[in-house]
C-alpha atoms as one frame of an Amber mdcrd trajectory, in Angstrom:
protein
  88.694 212.028 125.502  92.226 210.043 123.451  93.776 207.620 125.431  96.680
 210.083 125.668  94.674 212.400 127.499  93.434 210.413 129.877  97.372 208.489
 130.607  98.226 212.425 131.021  95.523 213.234 133.348  96.470 209.912 135.076
 100.044 211.208 135.133  98.726 214.572 136.822  96.392 212.894 139.698  99.635
 210.848 140.889 101.627 213.729 141.049  99.416 215.566 142.836  98.962 212.642
 145.249 102.160 212.478 145.554 102.433 215.912 146.853 100.262 215.189 149.384
 101.329 212.131 150.381 104.874 212.944 150.738 105.642 217.215 151.292 109.040
 218.387 151.026 110.450 218.989 154.067 110.298 223.018 155.591 113.232 225.165
 155.828 115.918 222.142 155.470 118.133 219.491 153.776 117.070 216.057 154.424
 119.741 215.030 157.335 122.781 213.503 155.623 122.759 209.433 155.442 125.740
 209.479 157.799 123.799 211.100 160.552 120.685 208.314 160.121 117.525 210.610
 159.317 115.860 209.431 155.753 118.592 207.030 155.022 117.485 204.262 157.957
 113.090 204.570 156.860 112.292 202.639 154.998 109.041 204.777 154.965 111.876
 206.857 152.384 112.026 204.045 149.539 111.123 204.962 146.020 109.376 201.918
 145.969 107.239 202.741 149.173 105.725 206.217 147.661 105.288 204.682 144.725
 102.950 202.003 146.030 101.330 204.186 148.147 100.387 207.354 145.452  98.816
 203.724 143.777  96.970 203.216 146.455  95.258 206.477 146.793  94.614 206.474
 142.745  92.529 203.611 143.594  90.943 205.098 146.604  89.989 207.771 144.700
  88.440 206.003 141.970  87.433 203.273 144.163  88.876 200.383 142.553  91.023
 199.365 145.776  89.033 196.590 146.771  90.576 194.044 143.871  93.421 192.710
 145.318  94.869 190.405 147.980  91.382 188.868 149.099  91.145 186.045 151.142
  89.504 183.042 149.889  87.328 180.636 151.481  87.513 176.721 150.739  88.015
 175.681 146.951  88.291 178.137 144.665  87.126 177.028 141.378  84.354 177.807
 138.851  82.944 179.794 142.070  84.867 180.754 145.308  83.533 182.259 148.722
  84.974 185.629 149.483  83.634 187.660 152.944  81.003 185.013 152.789  79.515
 185.897 149.458  79.612 183.537 146.449  81.618 184.755 143.616  81.799 183.539
 140.275  85.430 183.298 139.362  87.444 183.783 136.395  90.701 183.819 137.765
  92.122 180.433 139.153  95.018 178.373 137.746  93.139 175.237 138.591  92.325
 174.419 135.046  91.434 171.004 135.406  89.246 170.929 139.006  91.522 168.756
 140.554  92.419 170.791 143.974  90.530 169.325 146.769  90.568 165.883 145.153
  89.792 162.821 147.843  92.851 161.305 145.485  95.127 164.418 146.198  94.081
 164.969 149.490  94.688 161.015 150.808  98.250 161.034 149.014  98.902 165.067
 150.863  97.876 162.875 153.829 100.041 160.078 153.675 103.043 161.540 152.565
 102.481 164.157 155.788 101.985 160.974 157.854 105.225 159.391 156.922 107.813
 162.424 155.401 106.437 165.551 158.067 105.469 169.055 156.143 108.859 169.932
 155.367 111.648 168.395 153.922 114.039 169.859 156.120 117.463 170.457 154.271
 118.502 170.894 150.730 118.180 168.057 148.731 121.841 167.117 148.011 122.470
 167.001 151.886 119.595 165.772 153.882 116.121 166.583 152.040 115.951 164.508
 149.385 112.777 162.145 149.958 111.011 159.555 147.872 108.055 162.160 146.723
 110.389 164.081 145.209 112.040 161.245 143.097 108.319 160.184 142.138 107.114
 163.163 140.878 109.955 164.006 138.437 110.036 160.267 137.169 106.483 161.040
 135.757 107.208 164.565 134.762 110.142 163.003 132.822 107.874 160.313 131.133
 105.375 162.915 130.282 107.965 164.598 127.899 109.745 161.530 127.271 112.875
 162.761 128.637 115.491 161.162 130.919 115.006 163.037 133.709 113.442 165.933
 135.696 114.761 168.192 138.479 111.588 170.025 140.599 112.220 173.725 142.180
 110.617 175.305 145.037 109.133 178.524 142.760 108.110 178.356 139.229 109.661
 181.811 138.878 113.449 181.046 140.215 112.904 177.216 137.837 113.249 179.982
 134.911 115.658 182.350 136.484 118.183 179.639 138.163 118.043 177.235 134.954
 119.177 179.994 132.209 121.456 181.448 134.773 122.974 178.603 135.056 123.307
 177.149 131.668 124.252 180.380 129.623 126.978 182.700 130.463 128.655 185.824
 129.124 129.781 184.514 125.291 126.143 183.173 124.751 123.062 184.676 123.318
 119.488 184.428 125.075 116.823 185.096 122.462 113.191 185.323 123.798 109.766
 186.203 122.334 109.425 190.049 123.855 105.958 188.891 125.270 107.574 186.232
 127.641 106.900 185.837 131.615 109.002 188.460 133.474 111.074 184.661 135.782
 112.347 184.353 131.333 113.594 188.119 130.774 115.278 188.157 134.612 117.008
 184.497 134.166 118.580 186.312 131.009 119.304 189.239 132.899 121.369 187.428
 135.322 122.977 185.257 133.430 125.057 187.587 131.519 124.791 186.451 128.231
 122.845 188.973 125.328 119.648 188.977 125.561 117.754 189.951 122.472 113.377
 190.271 122.386 111.997 188.899 119.030 108.718 189.802 118.104 105.912 188.127
 119.102 105.325 184.777 117.940 107.206 186.115 114.450 109.212 183.170 113.757
 110.420 184.812 110.552 111.272 187.866 112.542 113.651 185.341 115.064 115.112
 183.858 111.446 116.171 187.272 110.270 117.791 187.681 113.653 119.119 184.957
 114.271 121.172 184.860 110.589 122.702 188.026 111.438 123.440 187.333 114.843
 124.108 183.435 116.170 127.155 183.469 114.610 128.531 185.921 117.015 127.970
 183.612 119.974 129.560 180.918 121.316 125.895 179.152 121.947 122.434 180.315
 121.566 119.446 179.642 123.668 115.468 180.358 122.057 113.062 181.006 125.044
 109.011 181.058 124.511 106.109 179.737 126.410 104.342 176.939 125.724 100.949
 178.960 126.461 100.845 182.423 126.904  99.518 183.921 130.111  98.179 187.166
 129.320  97.146 186.421 125.671  96.074 183.139 125.087  97.895 181.969 122.043
 100.758 179.606 121.446 103.804 179.548 119.662 104.456 177.612 116.246 106.690
 174.920 117.599 107.518 172.926 114.626 108.482 176.021 112.746 110.781 176.847
 116.084 111.748 172.982 115.748 113.643 173.603 112.730 114.933 177.258 112.926
 117.000 175.481 116.647 118.659 172.955 114.135 119.525 175.319 111.326 121.051
 177.583 113.504 122.534 175.171 116.274 120.121 176.933 118.730 118.956 174.671
 122.467 115.024 175.677 122.729 113.057 176.154 125.894 109.536 175.903 125.977
 107.878 177.124 129.509 104.547 175.010 129.344 103.065 176.874 132.824  99.716
 177.113 131.560  99.805 174.527 128.249 100.162 171.314 130.783  96.474 170.355
 131.167  94.912 172.879 128.431  96.824 172.330 125.350  96.905 168.208 123.831
  94.592 165.508 123.700  95.639 164.212 127.518  97.401 167.769 128.975 100.777
 166.967 128.030 101.285 170.416 126.441 102.245 171.972 122.977 104.151 169.044
 121.701 100.673 166.901 121.872  98.620 169.845 120.603 100.988 169.991 117.700
 102.023 166.171 117.141 105.688 166.659 117.608 108.165 164.775 119.145 108.913
 166.305 122.410 112.545 165.732 121.869 112.968 168.575 119.700 112.487 170.774
 122.495 115.892 171.176 124.698 114.574 172.020 128.013 110.857 171.787 129.033
 109.938 174.019 131.661 106.785 174.467 133.728 105.207 175.137 136.952 103.498
 172.777 139.770 100.883 175.164 140.819  98.536 175.472 137.833  97.186 172.154
 136.893  99.201 170.331 138.952  97.802 171.522 142.402 101.045 172.312 144.370
 103.740 174.997 143.896 107.099 175.197 141.885 108.817 174.732 138.923 110.362
 172.132 137.173 112.318 171.631 134.137 112.799 168.054 131.926 115.621 167.268
 129.220 118.783 165.293 129.226 120.539 164.224 131.801 123.221 165.734 131.737
 121.132 169.322 131.698 119.282 167.884 135.093 122.596 166.789 136.292 124.316
 170.102 135.969 121.059 171.939 137.920 120.423 169.766 141.127 124.064 170.378
 141.240 125.315 173.830 140.504 122.092 175.589 140.091 121.993 178.159 143.217
 118.244 178.323 143.249 118.093 174.387 144.008 121.295 173.787 145.383 120.942
 176.327 148.410 116.850 176.207 148.937 115.620 173.425 150.831 113.761 170.601
 148.660 110.029 170.785 148.069 107.750 170.031 151.206 107.148 166.355 150.527
 103.157 166.938 150.511 102.994 169.187 147.755 105.498 166.714 145.841 103.006
 164.252 146.322  99.842 165.995 145.757 101.552 166.880 142.221 101.954 163.890
 141.039  98.653 162.724 141.828  96.765 165.419 139.970  99.563 164.622 137.157
  98.303 160.965 137.456  94.811 162.284 137.534  94.873 164.095 134.187  96.627
 161.631 132.367  93.831 158.840 133.416  91.150 161.301 133.162  90.911 162.925
 129.830  87.506 164.003 130.018  88.720 166.779 132.182  90.914 168.326 129.479
  88.008 167.870 126.646  85.447 169.715 129.133  88.497 172.453 129.553  89.045
 172.716 125.333  84.901 172.405 125.229  84.392 175.358 127.097  87.459 177.589
 126.268  86.577 177.603 122.737  82.752 178.194 123.679  84.139 181.131 125.582
  85.522 182.707 122.848  83.042 182.044 120.343  80.823 183.519 122.450  82.923
 186.619 123.532  83.367 187.566 120.311  79.775 186.849 118.353  79.524 189.478
 121.263  81.560 191.493 120.020  84.311 191.809 122.543  87.687 192.118 121.925
  89.451 188.897 122.326  93.293 189.949 121.032  95.315 186.624 120.017  93.692
 184.513 122.123  93.131 180.815 120.793  89.734 179.927 122.961  92.387 177.364
 125.263  92.318 178.411 129.064  93.061 181.967 128.593  90.485 184.447 127.217
  91.030 188.208 128.036  89.057 191.103 127.076  90.915 194.003 125.280  89.553
 197.277 127.038  92.601 199.525 126.051  92.725 201.840 129.388  94.428 200.703
 132.737  91.540 202.890 134.246  89.096 201.188 132.815  89.779 197.756 133.180
  90.284 198.363 136.743  86.726 200.018 136.970  84.882 197.652 134.614  86.526
 194.440 136.864  85.262 196.573 140.577  81.948 196.754 138.986  81.598 193.167
 137.806  83.402 191.769 141.571  80.080 194.313 142.572  77.680 192.004 140.990
  79.551 188.603 142.127  81.991 188.205 139.378  85.795 188.006 140.198  88.111
 188.532 137.638  90.991 190.242 137.863  92.451 193.048 135.529  95.744 193.371
 133.718  96.840 197.234 133.449 100.229 199.175 132.562 102.929 198.661 133.042
 102.324 194.689 133.284 101.146 195.241 129.635 100.950 198.773 127.326  98.460
 201.263 128.537  96.558 200.100 125.128  96.564 196.836 125.833  94.500 196.546
 129.248  92.334 194.137 129.577  90.255 192.031 131.967  92.207 187.754 131.537
  89.918 185.047 131.970  91.150 182.153 133.101  88.859 179.121 132.585  88.840
 175.861 134.066  87.047 172.533 133.296  84.100 173.046 135.916  83.019 176.150
 134.253  79.552 175.613 132.493  77.916 177.522 129.148  75.804 179.280 131.590
  77.808 181.152 133.436  80.045 182.458 130.379  77.469 183.566 129.420  76.163
 185.588 132.328  79.091 186.815 132.647  79.631 187.754 129.015  76.681 189.682
 128.435  77.042 191.440 131.760  80.145 192.477 130.198  78.654 193.575 126.807
  76.298 195.579 129.374  78.533 197.539 131.760  81.802 198.200 129.395  79.671
 201.195 127.830  78.612 202.387 130.988  82.469 202.031 132.417  83.481 204.172
 129.466  80.878 206.914 130.083  81.861 206.766 133.592  85.165 207.325 133.212
  85.491 210.012 130.347  83.113 212.118 132.816  85.679 211.603 135.885  88.894
 212.668 133.731  86.244 215.502 132.682  85.957 216.801 135.994  89.007 215.946
 137.248  90.752 218.095 133.873  87.800 220.815 135.085  89.571 221.012 138.330
  92.926 221.234 137.038  91.978 224.616 135.112  90.148 225.606 137.850  93.603
 225.079 140.291  95.755 227.129 138.033  93.575 229.537 137.722  93.486 230.171
 141.157
């Protein structure tokens, strides 16, 4: 059965479930908004109904047990869910630093001295020493003049782009850029234009045609793409930003701790001067064992964000213990490059082993993210469910997060993973994938036959 037919049948299933879940009122119209009725019920929100339908489809296909699972203890190469240990390939703790005694001690010290909250916006009453210590260390990592830390990684991109670029400006972003980048460009009011993924020649052509029509232009990319595990050509991007007089922003969320000899990210990976990038953005929730995001660059840009960006100005300051945790994790990363080497080794091994077994790993370069391309959302979800039943925790990435034909399992590697663990899970995928495809084809055929019988009745 073709992918198009699979998708068509799934849409029919959703439509049937929709009519079962939300039957039309019999004999009369819905109450007008002026008289209350459905207008005051969250149950009638289109998005709520959509979630209900998706959950019903997932339950019908027995793939409804993969999300919002409660993990007990540290989630590293293994994790514990409901008392059972699983091989874990869905962790951002790339260097295995979370829970380290040094980090825990820094958290306890900050907690005892400053409490669990900053208790105010940083420009007013929320500024604490751990904030400044973290920002100085992050700025130093990029040889930048200054840095500012936000309480949310997603908000960091949104409010940075929103604050710095306006209606007369142009934001050009990689077509596979993170949602936070796209949302920031939308909120800014600037004109938005994507360019083909990692295609610097297409970017050059676009800028040649469009740059002259706008006051300022921002090019945005990721240091390591979180869905595909590939990297941009940073030296060429720096050339283009100079040629076309643009600003360049790089989202290092998944690159810090992963790329470069000491984990400093894509600039170290390519051996280029970090000053060639105007806006370095990153998150604290991956390698750096915290929560939030940061922007590093020139002092004027950082000061503008500190005084004017709504997501910083009107938000409580980062919890001091969280800032202390990320500062300690950054110190450990730089002091222990063997962790970075171990991650890079297991990443390359995973990629090579998976490809050697005939699996499609897409664009992955074998750093810390290795997708296995399945090509159908339902097959990806069923495969993940079967792996979970056999003690492997890995999350499927399905439509609409990616195109239907690009549905996949996304494996995150950490420095704690072993080659034996990688072989075990890859061999299991190779064993299960053909069976999943047969199972899904049979289930869809059965559903198609049921639809045909319904039409005859």
